[in-house]
Residue frames as a rotation matrix with the C-alpha (Angstrom) as fourth column:
UNK 1
0.022 -0.521 -0.853 -1.32
-0.712 0.591 -0.379 6.46
0.702 0.616 -0.358 -2.51
UNK 2
0.775 0.248 0.581 -1.50
-0.589 0.615 0.524 2.99
-0.228 -0.748 0.623 -0.93
UNK 3
-0.177 -0.856 -0.485 1.50
-0.794 0.415 -0.443 0.73
0.581 0.307 -0.754 -0.42
UNK 4
0.874 0.449 0.187 0.93
-0.477 0.719 0.506 -2.90
0.093 -0.531 0.842 0.65
UNK 5
-0.204 -0.979 -0.028 3.94
-0.884 0.197 -0.424 -4.55
0.421 -0.062 -0.905 2.30
UNK 6
0.783 0.438 -0.442 3.93
-0.262 0.876 0.405 -8.30
0.565 -0.202 0.800 2.91
UNK 7
-0.188 -0.824 0.535 5.89
-0.948 0.010 -0.317 -9.67
0.256 -0.567 -0.783 5.85
UNK 8
0.391 0.249 -0.886 6.50
-0.184 0.964 0.189 -13.25
0.902 0.089 0.423 6.93
UNK 9
0.028 -0.345 0.938 6.86
-0.999 -0.040 0.015 -14.72
0.032 -0.938 -0.346 10.40
UNK 10
-0.388 -0.261 -0.884 8.08
-0.374 0.921 -0.108 -18.24
0.842 0.289 -0.455 11.16
UNK 11
-0.914 0.043 0.404 6.57
-0.385 0.220 -0.896 -18.45
-0.128 -0.974 -0.185 14.64
UNK 12
-0.802 0.597 -0.018 3.62
0.564 0.767 0.307 -20.84
0.197 0.236 -0.952 14.96
UNK 13
-0.189 0.764 -0.617 1.38
0.692 -0.342 -0.636 -18.25
-0.697 -0.547 -0.464 16.62
UNK 14
0.338 0.236 -0.911 2.00
-0.270 -0.903 -0.334 -15.56
-0.902 0.359 -0.241 14.01
UNK 15
-0.501 -0.685 0.529 3.26
0.259 0.464 0.847 -17.75
-0.826 0.561 -0.055 11.17
UNK 16
0.138 0.509 0.850 2.58
0.954 0.164 -0.252 -17.17
-0.268 0.845 -0.463 7.51
UNK 17
-0.663 -0.385 0.642 2.38
0.638 -0.739 0.215 -14.04
0.392 0.552 0.736 5.42
UNK 18
0.130 0.653 -0.746 1.03
0.818 -0.496 -0.291 -10.86
-0.560 -0.572 -0.599 6.93
UNK 19
-0.040 -0.079 0.996 0.28
0.807 -0.590 -0.014 -7.56
0.589 0.803 0.087 5.23
UNK 20
-0.247 -0.063 -0.967 1.01
0.687 -0.715 -0.129 -4.07
-0.683 -0.696 0.220 6.46
UNK 21
0.403 0.498 0.768 -0.85
0.887 -0.420 -0.193 -1.24
0.226 0.759 -0.611 4.80
UNK 22
-0.507 -0.565 -0.650 0.92
0.626 -0.761 0.173 2.09
-0.592 -0.319 0.740 4.32
UNK 23
0.568 0.688 0.451 -1.09
0.823 -0.466 -0.325 5.09
-0.013 0.556 -0.831 3.22
UNK 24
-0.622 -0.774 -0.115 0.92
0.744 -0.631 0.220 8.01
-0.243 0.051 0.969 1.82
UNK 25
0.500 0.844 -0.193 -0.89
0.780 -0.536 -0.323 11.35
-0.376 0.011 -0.927 2.00
UNK 26
-0.486 -0.591 0.644 -0.10
0.821 -0.561 0.104 14.31
0.300 0.579 0.758 -0.26
UNK 27
0.113 0.542 -0.833 -0.79
0.835 -0.506 -0.216 17.61
-0.539 -0.671 -0.509 1.47
UNK 28
-0.814 -0.574 0.088 0.21
0.530 -0.674 0.514 19.98
-0.236 0.465 0.853 -1.33
UNK 29
-0.607 0.647 0.462 -3.37
0.177 -0.456 0.872 20.84
0.775 0.611 0.162 -2.24
UNK 30
0.033 0.634 -0.773 -4.71
0.953 0.213 0.215 20.97
0.301 -0.744 -0.597 1.31
UNK 31
-0.529 -0.159 0.834 -5.91
0.097 -0.987 -0.127 24.43
0.843 0.014 0.537 2.27
UNK 32
-0.273 0.476 0.836 -8.13
-0.928 -0.359 -0.098 23.54
0.253 -0.803 0.540 5.22
UNK 33
-0.874 -0.005 0.486 -9.35
-0.248 0.864 -0.437 20.66
-0.418 -0.503 -0.756 7.32
UNK 34
-0.699 0.634 -0.331 -11.99
-0.220 0.249 0.943 18.62
0.680 0.732 -0.035 5.49
UNK 35
-0.059 0.785 0.616 -15.42
-0.980 -0.164 0.115 18.25
0.191 -0.597 0.779 7.08
UNK 36
0.708 0.338 -0.620 -15.27
-0.318 0.937 0.147 14.47
0.630 0.093 0.771 6.62
UNK 37
-0.284 -0.850 -0.444 -12.06
0.305 0.359 -0.882 14.40
0.909 -0.386 0.157 8.66
UNK 38
-0.666 0.127 0.735 -13.57
-0.641 -0.602 -0.476 16.57
0.382 -0.788 0.482 11.39
UNK 39
0.324 0.946 -0.035 -16.48
-0.815 0.297 0.498 14.11
0.481 -0.133 0.866 11.56
UNK 40
0.666 -0.081 -0.742 -14.26
0.178 0.983 0.053 11.19
0.725 -0.167 0.669 12.67
UNK 41
-0.474 -0.880 0.012 -11.93
0.251 -0.149 -0.956 13.05
0.844 -0.451 0.292 15.06
UNK 42
0.171 0.479 -0.861 -12.58
0.969 0.074 0.234 13.53
0.175 -0.875 -0.452 18.75
UNK 43
0.930 0.201 0.307 -12.81
0.147 -0.971 0.190 16.95
0.336 -0.131 -0.932 20.35
UNK 44
0.643 -0.762 -0.073 -9.46
0.022 -0.078 0.997 16.30
-0.765 -0.643 -0.033 22.06
UNK 45
-0.063 -0.665 0.744 -7.83
0.866 0.334 0.372 15.47
-0.496 0.668 0.555 18.72
UNK 46
0.427 0.289 0.857 -9.29
0.747 -0.647 -0.153 18.56
0.510 0.705 -0.492 17.06
UNK 47
0.997 -0.070 -0.025 -8.13
-0.038 -0.774 0.632 20.69
-0.064 -0.629 -0.775 19.97
UNK 48
0.335 -0.933 0.131 -4.62
0.380 0.261 0.888 19.26
-0.863 -0.247 0.441 19.74
UNK 49
-0.206 -0.449 0.869 -4.28
0.963 0.065 0.262 19.95
-0.174 0.891 0.419 16.01
UNK 50
0.764 0.534 0.363 -5.85
0.587 -0.808 -0.047 23.41
0.268 0.249 -0.931 16.29
UNK 51
0.631 -0.604 -0.487 -2.56
0.159 -0.513 0.843 24.52
-0.760 -0.609 -0.228 17.87
UNK 52
-0.276 -0.734 0.620 -0.83
0.822 0.154 0.548 24.16
-0.498 0.661 0.561 14.50
UNK 53
-0.096 0.207 -0.974 -0.66
-0.030 -0.978 -0.205 27.63
-0.995 0.010 0.100 12.99
UNK 54
-0.807 -0.251 -0.535 -0.08
-0.523 -0.121 0.844 26.63
-0.276 0.960 -0.033 9.36
UNK 55
0.163 0.986 0.021 -3.46
-0.857 0.152 -0.493 25.72
-0.489 0.063 0.870 7.77
UNK 56
0.377 -0.051 -0.925 -1.96
-0.709 0.626 -0.324 23.17
0.596 0.778 0.200 5.38
UNK 57
-0.727 -0.668 -0.160 0.04
-0.366 0.573 -0.733 21.53
0.581 -0.475 -0.661 8.15
UNK 58
-0.593 0.591 0.547 -3.06
-0.628 0.084 -0.773 21.40
-0.503 -0.802 0.321 10.36
UNK 59
0.421 0.794 -0.440 -5.12
-0.895 0.285 -0.343 19.89
-0.147 0.538 0.830 7.52
UNK 60
0.001 -0.505 -0.863 -2.46
-0.569 0.710 -0.416 17.25
0.822 0.491 -0.286 6.82
UNK 61
-0.909 -0.352 0.222 -2.20
-0.366 0.422 -0.830 16.20
0.198 -0.836 -0.512 10.47
UNK 62
-0.218 0.912 0.347 -5.97
-0.733 0.081 -0.675 15.95
-0.644 -0.401 0.651 10.75
UNK 63
0.455 0.361 -0.814 -6.13
-0.853 0.438 -0.283 13.94
0.255 0.824 0.507 7.51
UNK 64
-0.456 -0.709 -0.539 -3.48
-0.462 0.706 -0.538 11.53
0.761 0.004 -0.649 8.80
UNK 65
-0.877 0.158 0.455 -5.25
-0.398 0.292 -0.869 10.98
-0.270 -0.943 -0.193 12.12
UNK 66
0.136 0.988 -0.072 -8.61
-0.827 0.074 -0.557 10.55
-0.545 0.135 0.827 10.38
UNK 67
0.222 -0.137 -0.965 -7.04
-0.774 0.577 -0.260 8.09
0.593 0.805 0.022 7.94
UNK 68
-0.840 -0.540 -0.052 -5.63
-0.366 0.636 -0.679 6.11
0.400 -0.551 -0.732 10.86
UNK 69
-0.526 0.715 0.461 -9.06
-0.547 0.131 -0.827 5.95
-0.651 -0.687 0.322 12.46
UNK 70
0.434 0.716 -0.547 -10.71
-0.884 0.223 -0.410 4.77
-0.171 0.662 0.730 9.23
UNK 71
-0.124 -0.572 -0.811 -8.00
-0.635 0.674 -0.378 2.15
0.763 0.468 -0.447 8.62
UNK 72
-0.935 -0.201 0.294 -8.31
-0.355 0.478 -0.804 0.85
0.021 -0.855 -0.518 12.18
UNK 73
-0.158 0.967 0.201 -12.09
-0.762 0.010 -0.647 0.74
-0.628 -0.255 0.735 11.93
UNK 74
0.482 0.311 -0.819 -11.95
-0.829 0.464 -0.311 -1.39
0.284 0.829 0.482 8.77
UNK 75
-0.399 -0.773 -0.494 -9.20
-0.536 0.633 -0.558 -3.64
0.744 0.043 -0.667 10.14
UNK 76
-0.997 -0.081 0.018 -10.79
-0.058 0.522 -0.851 -4.53
0.059 -0.849 -0.525 13.47
UNK 77
-0.474 0.878 -0.064 -14.47
0.494 0.326 0.806 -4.13
0.729 0.350 -0.589 12.60
UNK 78
-0.232 0.367 -0.901 -15.25
0.883 -0.310 -0.353 -1.43
-0.409 -0.877 -0.252 15.17
UNK 79
0.669 0.517 0.534 -17.18
0.696 -0.689 -0.204 1.74
0.262 0.508 -0.820 14.19
UNK 80
-0.163 -0.853 0.495 -14.83
0.557 -0.494 -0.668 4.69
0.814 0.167 0.556 13.90
UNK 81
0.042 0.231 0.972 -16.64
-0.515 -0.829 0.220 6.62
0.856 -0.509 0.084 16.64
UNK 82
0.951 0.276 0.138 -16.14
-0.264 0.499 0.825 3.70
0.159 -0.822 0.548 19.06
UNK 83
0.336 -0.912 -0.234 -12.37
0.533 0.389 -0.751 3.53
0.777 0.127 0.617 18.69
UNK 84
0.994 -0.068 -0.082 -10.50
0.041 -0.465 0.885 4.37
-0.098 -0.883 -0.459 21.88
UNK 85
0.368 -0.909 0.194 -7.05
0.547 0.043 -0.836 5.82
0.752 0.414 0.513 21.18
UNK 86
0.976 -0.161 -0.149 -4.68
0.045 -0.520 0.853 6.95
-0.215 -0.839 -0.500 23.90
UNK 87
0.408 -0.913 0.008 -1.05
-0.490 -0.227 -0.841 8.05
0.770 0.340 -0.540 24.09
UNK 88
0.690 -0.247 -0.681 1.24
0.599 0.723 0.345 5.75
0.407 -0.645 0.646 26.05
UNK 89
0.718 -0.404 -0.567 4.05
0.379 -0.455 0.805 6.96
-0.583 -0.793 -0.174 28.33
UNK 90
-0.400 -0.908 0.129 6.33
0.581 -0.142 0.802 7.48
-0.709 0.395 0.584 25.30
UNK 91
-0.301 0.359 -0.883 3.74
-0.473 -0.861 -0.189 9.47
-0.828 0.361 0.429 23.35
UNK 92
-0.976 -0.006 -0.219 2.90
-0.196 0.472 0.860 6.67
0.098 0.882 -0.461 20.90
UNK 93
-0.158 0.985 0.064 -0.81
-0.987 -0.159 0.010 6.32
0.020 -0.061 0.998 20.08
UNK 94
-0.997 -0.061 0.057 -2.36
-0.067 0.992 -0.106 2.99
-0.050 -0.110 -0.993 21.08
UNK 95
-0.211 0.965 -0.153 -5.79
-0.640 -0.018 0.768 1.53
0.739 0.260 0.621 20.37
UNK 96
-0.771 -0.101 0.629 -7.31
-0.624 0.319 -0.713 0.18
-0.129 -0.942 -0.309 23.59
UNK 97
0.358 0.917 -0.175 -10.22
-0.934 0.352 -0.065 -1.69
0.002 0.187 0.982 21.97
UNK 98
0.127 -0.299 0.946 -9.93
-0.410 0.853 0.325 -5.41
-0.903 -0.429 -0.014 22.69
UNK 99
0.871 0.274 0.408 -10.38
0.233 0.500 -0.834 -6.14
-0.432 0.822 0.372 18.98
UNK 100
0.805 -0.586 -0.087 -7.10
-0.471 -0.544 -0.695 -4.34
0.360 0.600 -0.714 18.28
UNK 101
0.487 -0.658 0.574 -4.92
-0.410 0.408 0.816 -6.84
-0.771 -0.633 -0.071 20.18
UNK 102
0.102 -0.558 0.824 -2.05
0.623 0.681 0.384 -7.82
-0.775 0.474 0.417 17.88
UNK 103
0.579 0.118 0.807 -2.43
0.746 -0.477 -0.465 -4.68
0.330 0.871 -0.364 15.73
UNK 104
-0.032 -0.571 -0.820 0.15
0.640 -0.642 0.422 -1.92
-0.768 -0.512 0.386 15.74
UNK 105
0.640 0.267 0.720 0.38
0.737 -0.477 -0.479 1.31
0.215 0.837 -0.502 13.78
UNK 106
-0.225 -0.757 -0.614 2.56
0.710 -0.558 0.428 4.35
-0.667 -0.340 0.663 13.27
UNK 107
0.798 0.476 0.369 2.19
0.602 -0.626 -0.496 7.84
-0.005 0.618 -0.786 11.78
UNK 108
-0.239 -0.879 -0.414 4.80
0.712 -0.448 0.541 10.30
-0.660 -0.165 0.732 10.53
UNK 109
0.863 0.488 0.129 4.67
0.465 -0.669 -0.580 13.75
-0.197 0.561 -0.804 8.91
UNK 110
-0.258 -0.885 -0.387 7.19
0.538 -0.464 0.704 15.93
-0.802 -0.026 0.596 7.09
UNK 111
-0.949 -0.134 -0.285 6.63
-0.125 -0.671 0.731 18.89
-0.290 0.729 0.620 4.81
UNK 112
-0.286 0.866 -0.409 3.69
-0.958 -0.266 0.108 18.16
-0.015 0.423 0.906 2.52
UNK 113
-0.156 0.170 -0.973 3.65
-0.368 0.904 0.217 14.39
0.917 0.392 -0.078 3.15
UNK 114
-0.098 0.114 0.989 2.39
-0.962 0.243 -0.123 12.04
-0.254 -0.963 0.086 5.81
UNK 115
-0.464 -0.049 -0.884 2.47
-0.388 0.909 0.154 8.25
0.796 0.415 -0.441 6.14
UNK 116
0.145 0.532 0.834 0.12
-0.968 0.250 0.009 6.04
-0.203 -0.809 0.551 8.11
UNK 117
-0.481 -0.346 -0.805 1.11
-0.517 0.854 -0.059 2.37
0.708 0.388 -0.590 8.56
UNK 118
0.029 0.585 0.811 -1.01
-0.959 0.245 -0.143 -0.34
-0.282 -0.773 0.568 10.16
UNK 119
0.142 0.082 -0.986 -0.91
-0.583 0.812 -0.016 -4.12
0.800 0.577 0.163 10.38
UNK 120
0.982 0.185 -0.028 -0.47
-0.106 0.675 0.731 -7.27
0.154 -0.715 0.682 12.43
UNK 121
0.117 -0.988 -0.099 2.92
0.204 0.122 -0.971 -7.01
0.972 0.093 0.216 14.12
UNK 122
0.219 -0.152 -0.964 4.55
0.973 0.114 0.203 -6.79
0.079 -0.982 0.173 17.53
UNK 123
0.078 -0.209 -0.975 5.76
0.336 -0.915 0.223 -3.32
-0.939 -0.345 -0.001 16.59
UNK 124
0.325 0.032 0.945 5.48
0.935 -0.160 -0.316 -0.97
0.141 0.987 -0.082 13.62
UNK 125
0.115 -0.312 -0.943 7.42
0.335 -0.881 0.333 2.22
-0.935 -0.355 0.003 13.07
UNK 126
0.352 -0.012 0.936 7.31
0.925 -0.147 -0.350 4.54
0.142 0.989 -0.041 10.09
UNK 127
0.159 -0.320 -0.934 9.23
0.381 -0.853 0.357 7.74
-0.911 -0.412 -0.014 9.52
UNK 128
0.426 -0.048 0.903 9.49
0.873 -0.239 -0.425 10.34
0.236 0.970 -0.060 6.77
UNK 129
0.216 -0.423 -0.880 11.84
0.423 -0.771 0.475 13.31
-0.880 -0.475 0.013 6.58
UNK 130
0.999 0.009 -0.030 12.57
-0.020 -0.543 -0.840 16.02
-0.024 0.840 -0.542 4.03
UNK 131
0.348 -0.932 0.099 16.11
0.932 0.355 0.068 15.68
-0.098 0.069 0.993 2.68
UNK 132
0.730 -0.100 -0.676 18.00
0.063 -0.975 0.212 18.94
-0.680 -0.198 -0.706 3.36
UNK 133
0.893 -0.448 0.048 20.55
-0.034 -0.173 -0.984 20.47
0.449 0.877 -0.170 1.01
UNK 134
0.088 -0.904 0.418 23.21
-0.735 -0.343 -0.585 20.81
0.672 -0.256 -0.695 3.69
UNK 135
-0.337 -0.319 -0.886 24.84
0.313 0.850 -0.425 18.39
0.888 -0.420 -0.187 6.09
UNK 136
0.756 0.629 -0.180 23.50
0.346 -0.152 0.926 18.33
0.555 -0.762 -0.332 9.65
UNK 137
0.487 -0.596 0.639 25.44
-0.752 -0.658 -0.041 20.08
0.445 -0.460 -0.769 12.44
UNK 138
-0.377 -0.792 -0.480 28.28
-0.381 0.605 -0.700 18.15
0.844 -0.081 -0.530 14.04
UNK 139
-0.717 0.128 0.685 26.53
-0.681 0.084 -0.728 17.95
-0.151 -0.988 0.027 17.41
UNK 140
0.386 0.921 0.049 23.56
-0.856 0.377 -0.354 16.15
-0.345 0.094 0.934 15.84
UNK 141
0.381 -0.327 -0.865 25.78
-0.560 0.663 -0.497 13.75
0.736 0.674 0.070 13.89
UNK 142
-0.678 -0.735 -0.004 27.66
-0.406 0.379 -0.832 12.80
0.613 -0.562 -0.555 17.04
UNK 143
-0.446 0.597 0.667 24.41
-0.792 0.084 -0.604 12.26
-0.416 -0.798 0.436 18.94
UNK 144
0.569 0.779 -0.263 23.02
-0.796 0.442 -0.413 9.93
-0.206 0.445 0.872 16.27
UNK 145
0.612 -0.376 -0.696 26.02
-0.368 0.644 -0.671 7.88
0.700 0.667 0.255 15.10
UNK 146
0.828 -0.546 0.132 28.28
0.216 0.527 0.822 5.36
-0.518 -0.651 0.554 16.78
UNK 147
0.072 -0.902 -0.426 31.97
-0.442 -0.412 0.797 5.71
-0.894 0.131 -0.428 15.91
UNK 148
-0.601 -0.315 0.734 31.83
0.405 0.672 0.620 3.06
-0.689 0.670 -0.277 13.17
UNK 149
0.362 0.810 0.462 28.77
0.884 -0.142 -0.445 4.67
-0.295 0.570 -0.767 11.61
UNK 150
0.760 -0.108 -0.641 30.42
-0.076 -0.994 0.077 8.08
-0.645 -0.010 -0.764 11.77
UNK 151
-0.325 -0.946 -0.005 33.58
-0.212 0.068 0.975 6.79
-0.922 0.318 -0.222 10.09
UNK 152
-0.408 0.247 0.879 31.50
0.802 0.557 0.216 5.27
-0.436 0.793 -0.425 7.27
UNK 153
0.658 0.753 0.006 29.47
0.683 -0.594 -0.425 8.42
-0.317 0.283 -0.905 6.85
UNK 154
0.504 -0.548 -0.668 32.55
-0.296 -0.836 0.462 10.68
-0.811 -0.035 -0.584 6.74
UNK 155
-0.531 -0.739 0.415 34.07
0.104 0.429 0.897 8.39
-0.841 0.520 -0.151 4.09
UNK 156
0.244 0.698 0.674 31.15
0.848 0.184 -0.498 9.07
-0.471 0.692 -0.547 1.74
UNK 157
-0.580 -0.337 0.741 31.48
0.705 -0.664 0.249 11.70
0.408 0.667 0.623 -1.01
UNK 158
-0.938 0.140 -0.318 30.38
0.101 -0.765 -0.635 15.07
-0.333 -0.628 0.704 0.33
UNK 159
-0.666 0.705 -0.244 27.42
-0.688 -0.454 0.566 15.26
0.288 0.545 0.787 -2.05
UNK 160
-0.281 0.557 -0.781 25.95
0.126 0.828 0.546 12.06
0.951 0.055 -0.304 -0.57
UNK 161
-0.879 -0.312 -0.360 26.12
0.311 0.197 -0.930 12.98
0.361 -0.929 -0.076 3.09
UNK 162
-0.717 0.655 0.239 22.94
-0.692 -0.623 -0.365 15.02
-0.090 -0.427 0.900 3.62
UNK 163
0.203 0.819 -0.537 20.73
-0.817 0.444 0.369 12.33
0.540 0.364 0.759 2.08
UNK 164
-0.228 -0.371 -0.900 22.72
0.101 0.911 -0.401 9.53
0.968 -0.182 -0.170 3.75
UNK 165
-0.990 -0.116 0.082 22.29
-0.059 -0.183 -0.981 11.08
0.129 -0.976 0.175 7.18
UNK 166
-0.340 0.937 0.083 18.56
-0.940 -0.334 -0.075 11.55
-0.042 -0.103 0.994 6.58
UNK 167
0.223 0.388 -0.894 18.19
-0.488 0.839 0.242 7.91
0.844 0.382 0.377 5.53
UNK 168
-0.627 -0.504 -0.594 20.08
0.276 0.569 -0.775 6.79
0.728 -0.650 -0.218 8.63
UNK 169
-0.901 0.290 0.324 17.91
-0.433 -0.543 -0.719 8.98
-0.032 -0.788 0.615 10.82
UNK 170
0.008 0.987 -0.163 14.58
-0.965 0.050 0.258 7.65
0.262 0.155 0.952 9.50
UNK 171
0.028 -0.060 -0.998 15.77
-0.067 0.996 -0.062 4.05
0.997 0.069 0.024 9.99
UNK 172
-0.857 -0.422 -0.296 16.75
0.267 0.128 -0.955 4.75
0.441 -0.898 0.003 13.57
UNK 173
-0.735 0.624 0.266 13.57
-0.664 -0.583 -0.468 6.66
-0.137 -0.520 0.843 14.39
UNK 174
0.151 0.805 -0.574 11.31
-0.797 0.443 0.411 4.07
0.585 0.395 0.708 12.73
UNK 175
-0.261 -0.331 -0.907 13.12
0.193 0.903 -0.385 1.36
0.946 -0.275 -0.172 14.72
UNK 176
-0.995 -0.103 0.006 12.61
0.023 -0.272 -0.962 3.24
0.101 -0.957 0.273 17.97
UNK 177
-0.327 0.944 0.029 8.93
-0.944 -0.328 0.034 3.65
0.042 -0.016 0.999 17.12
UNK 178
0.173 0.361 -0.916 8.64
-0.401 0.876 0.269 -0.08
0.900 0.321 0.296 16.44
UNK 179
-0.674 -0.485 -0.558 10.29
0.343 0.463 -0.817 -0.73
0.654 -0.742 -0.145 19.79
UNK 180
0.325 0.910 -0.256 7.69
0.766 -0.094 0.636 1.55
0.555 -0.403 -0.728 21.34
UNK 181
0.015 -0.390 -0.921 10.01
0.880 -0.431 0.197 4.07
-0.474 -0.813 0.337 22.98
UNK 182
0.864 0.204 0.460 10.19
0.439 -0.751 -0.492 6.64
0.245 0.628 -0.739 20.20
UNK 183
0.206 -0.830 0.518 12.75
0.048 -0.520 -0.853 9.33
0.977 0.200 -0.067 20.83
UNK 184
0.773 -0.031 0.634 12.69
-0.634 -0.082 0.769 8.53
0.028 -0.996 -0.083 24.53
UNK 185
0.747 -0.571 0.341 15.18
0.481 0.818 0.316 5.89
-0.459 -0.072 0.885 23.38
UNK 186
0.091 -0.822 -0.562 18.60
-0.287 -0.562 0.776 6.56
-0.954 0.090 -0.287 21.88
UNK 187
0.788 0.146 -0.598 19.22
-0.608 0.026 -0.794 6.69
-0.101 0.989 0.110 18.11
UNK 188
-0.205 -0.956 -0.211 22.53
-0.951 0.246 -0.187 4.97
0.231 0.162 -0.959 18.81
UNK 189
-0.071 0.262 0.963 20.61
-0.580 0.774 -0.253 1.91
-0.811 -0.576 0.097 19.99
UNK 190
0.692 0.377 0.616 20.13
0.281 0.645 -0.711 0.88
-0.665 0.665 0.340 16.35
UNK 191
-0.286 -0.937 -0.199 22.98
-0.015 -0.203 0.979 0.59
-0.958 0.283 0.044 13.88
UNK 192
0.899 0.427 -0.097 23.07
-0.099 -0.019 -0.995 1.31
-0.426 0.904 0.025 10.15
UNK 193
-0.233 -0.948 0.218 25.65
0.413 0.107 0.904 0.85
-0.880 0.301 0.367 7.43
UNK 194
0.388 0.300 -0.871 26.10
-0.509 -0.718 -0.474 2.65
-0.768 0.628 -0.126 4.11
UNK 195
0.530 -0.220 0.819 26.52
0.675 0.694 -0.250 1.24
-0.514 0.685 0.517 0.62
UNK 196
-0.467 -0.861 0.201 28.76
0.794 -0.308 0.524 2.73
-0.389 0.404 0.828 -2.07
UNK 197
-0.354 0.419 0.836 25.95
0.602 -0.582 0.547 5.00
0.716 0.697 -0.046 -3.27
UNK 198
-0.883 -0.093 0.461 25.40
-0.238 -0.757 -0.608 6.51
0.406 -0.646 0.646 0.16
UNK 199
0.154 0.986 -0.068 22.18
-0.453 0.132 0.882 4.64
0.878 -0.105 0.467 0.93
UNK 200
-0.572 -0.275 0.773 21.69
-0.819 0.140 -0.556 3.69
0.045 -0.951 -0.306 4.57
UNK 201
0.071 0.551 -0.832 20.61
-0.254 0.816 0.519 0.18
0.965 0.175 0.198 5.55
UNK 202
0.524 0.161 0.837 19.71
-0.842 -0.051 0.537 -1.14
0.129 -0.986 0.109 8.99
UNK 203
-0.683 -0.634 -0.362 21.77
-0.470 0.761 -0.447 -3.77
0.559 -0.135 -0.818 10.73
UNK 204
0.351 0.933 0.080 18.88
-0.730 0.219 0.647 -6.06
0.586 -0.286 0.758 11.66
UNK 205
-0.473 -0.579 0.665 19.27
-0.881 0.310 -0.357 -8.25
0.000 -0.754 -0.657 14.69
UNK 206
-0.496 0.416 0.762 16.70
-0.083 0.851 -0.518 -10.95
-0.864 -0.321 -0.388 13.94
UNK 207
-0.942 0.211 0.260 14.84
0.310 0.252 0.917 -12.49
0.128 0.944 -0.303 10.96
UNK 208
-0.085 0.964 -0.251 11.68
0.984 0.041 -0.174 -11.24
-0.157 -0.261 -0.952 12.64
UNK 209
-0.219 -0.058 -0.974 12.64
0.068 -0.997 0.045 -7.67
-0.973 -0.056 0.222 11.70
UNK 210
0.216 0.283 0.934 11.26
0.962 0.100 -0.253 -6.25
-0.166 0.954 -0.251 8.45
UNK 211
-0.284 -0.328 -0.901 12.65
0.142 -0.944 0.299 -3.14
-0.948 -0.043 0.314 6.75
UNK 212
0.147 0.331 0.932 11.13
0.981 0.074 -0.182 -1.48
-0.130 0.941 -0.314 3.69
UNK 213
-0.822 -0.364 -0.439 12.22
0.259 -0.924 0.281 1.74
-0.508 0.117 0.853 2.04
UNK 214
0.270 0.949 0.162 9.22
0.755 -0.104 -0.648 3.79
-0.598 0.297 -0.745 0.88
UNK 215
-0.772 -0.591 0.234 10.01
0.586 -0.518 0.623 5.71
-0.247 0.618 0.746 -2.30
UNK 216
0.284 0.889 -0.360 7.86
0.663 -0.453 -0.596 8.83
-0.693 -0.070 -0.718 -2.57
UNK 217
0.945 -0.111 0.307 9.96
0.170 -0.635 -0.753 11.50
0.279 0.764 -0.581 -4.29
UNK 218
0.085 -0.996 -0.021 13.60
0.640 0.071 -0.765 12.63
0.764 0.052 0.643 -4.38
UNK 219
-0.046 -0.053 0.998 12.70
-0.431 -0.900 -0.067 15.28
0.901 -0.433 0.019 -1.78
UNK 220
0.477 0.390 0.788 11.88
-0.874 0.117 0.471 12.76
0.092 -0.914 0.396 0.93
UNK 221
-0.689 -0.530 -0.495 13.40
-0.375 0.845 -0.382 9.77
0.620 -0.078 -0.780 2.67
UNK 222
0.148 0.807 0.572 10.89
-0.988 0.093 0.124 7.36
0.047 -0.584 0.811 4.20
UNK 223
-0.631 -0.329 -0.702 10.86
-0.340 0.931 -0.132 3.82
0.697 0.155 -0.700 5.54
UNK 224
0.557 0.769 0.312 8.95
-0.722 0.263 0.640 1.30
0.411 -0.582 0.702 7.58
UNK 225
-0.735 -0.662 -0.142 10.27
-0.475 0.654 -0.589 -1.07
0.483 -0.365 -0.796 10.23
UNK 226
0.467 0.875 0.132 8.09
-0.762 0.322 0.562 -3.91
0.449 -0.363 0.816 11.50
UNK 227
-0.720 -0.647 0.253 8.81
-0.679 0.579 -0.451 -6.57
0.145 -0.496 -0.856 14.06
UNK 228
0.262 0.766 -0.587 7.03
-0.487 0.630 0.604 -9.90
0.833 0.127 0.539 14.00
UNK 229
0.293 -0.124 0.948 6.78
-0.954 0.022 0.298 -11.58
-0.057 -0.992 -0.112 17.40
UNK 230
-0.511 -0.400 -0.761 8.35
-0.301 0.912 -0.277 -14.81
0.805 0.088 -0.587 18.52
UNK 231
0.479 0.779 -0.405 6.40
0.090 0.416 0.905 -17.03
0.873 -0.470 0.130 20.88
UNK 232
0.820 -0.019 -0.572 6.83
0.560 0.231 0.795 -16.54
0.117 -0.973 0.201 24.61
UNK 233
-0.290 -0.957 -0.027 9.30
0.955 -0.287 -0.070 -13.71
0.059 -0.046 0.997 24.17
UNK 234
0.370 0.450 -0.813 8.88
0.560 -0.806 -0.191 -10.13
-0.741 -0.385 -0.550 25.40
UNK 235
0.933 0.093 0.349 9.14
0.351 -0.462 -0.815 -7.36
0.085 0.882 -0.463 22.84
UNK 236
0.689 -0.723 -0.046 12.37
-0.661 -0.654 0.367 -5.96
-0.296 -0.223 -0.929 24.33
UNK 237
-0.103 -0.733 0.672 14.10
-0.175 0.678 0.714 -9.28
-0.979 -0.044 -0.198 23.67
UNK 238
0.512 0.341 0.788 12.49
0.671 0.414 -0.615 -9.68
-0.536 0.844 -0.017 20.25
UNK 239
0.997 -0.037 0.062 13.83
0.009 -0.791 -0.612 -6.34
0.071 0.611 -0.789 19.10
UNK 240
0.379 -0.919 -0.108 17.33
0.917 0.388 -0.088 -6.72
0.123 -0.065 0.990 20.48
UNK 241
0.875 -0.191 -0.444 19.93
0.003 -0.916 0.401 -4.00
-0.483 -0.353 -0.801 20.96
UNK 242
0.763 -0.635 0.118 22.98
0.119 -0.041 -0.992 -2.70
0.635 0.771 0.044 19.18
UNK 243
0.621 -0.542 0.566 24.95
-0.780 -0.497 0.380 -2.28
0.075 -0.678 -0.731 22.39
């Protein structure tokens, strides 16, 4: 499944409408890694994913990485076998080809689903999580929420809380990915609020932030956060902080 998300930036350098492509992958029928995926992955990538013991999980991760490589190849016009991907100090994959300047991307997996997002932005983060039946442990809740968020979450009807926490978590993690730190940063750095139906929404700090909920199935919560740059401003200032 393909989802095209349009974002708008007012800055003169990046002004106008930009599109971010999200590819949603369904791993329910995957029983092994496809030969066409093996063909576009490096030996290091294949070695990394070979550590996954579950064949379907391994196949899904390989499919997601191969999809990212194909999407990047089409976007920047570089043959897939000439793409140079590395992990930065926070573990986020980066494309080092000069043609990829101004392009960001993000990948997330959960259960039988994966999402790959790519487009022109200062930062892109995507996250997907399976919604559990039970509330998370208290220690996790306290690590993720500020006091105001916790008060709002506790005020929700009990039957909403598991899904509400999951929605809050994916927003925070996607935001940290867009910032570039991933979970090396703190989930409390980004605030959310809850509506009367228990849905979590980000408290965005700038019109250059873009948030989109990705509706896949009732089993999953997924979203994308993108940040469009402002001229002459470093990414840390563009993204802001909830502190």
